[in-house]
C-alpha positions, 0 to 999 in steps of 0.5 A: 876106208881103202877102196880098190879098182874092181879091174886091177885092185889098185888103191883108188884115192879121190878127194871128190866123187869121181865123174863119169869119165874118171879112170883108174890111174893104174889100168885105165878102167872106168871108176864111176861103175857099179862094181866100185859103188858101195851100193853094189851087191851081187846078191841084191835085187838088180845087184844094187842095194839102192831101191830107186836106182835104175837098172844098169846092164853093164856093171863094169862100164861107166854109167850115169847113176845118181846114187853112185858112191865110191866105196865098193870092195873092188875086184881084188878083195874077196869079201866072203874070204875076209868075213870068214877070216874075221869070224874065225879069228873072233871065235878061235879057241884060246890055248 
């Protein structure tokens, strides 16, 4: 799975879970942030799919969340656009 920085859309590669002080090598943005987490969901309660996670007010700043898992879609990937394109390709009429 390719993972991108929420700030600049640069591809992130780590062989470990990023620590709180890790930064994007391209733009210097914090990496251990809600917006780079696989549990981040703008439409979920508290914008997080992990029900035990504490409330985080600044989702684009480094935090101490124990449930952080690198895997968010980042800022450069439009999830809704990608899903729509996949659905259109799936249901596209063949000529």
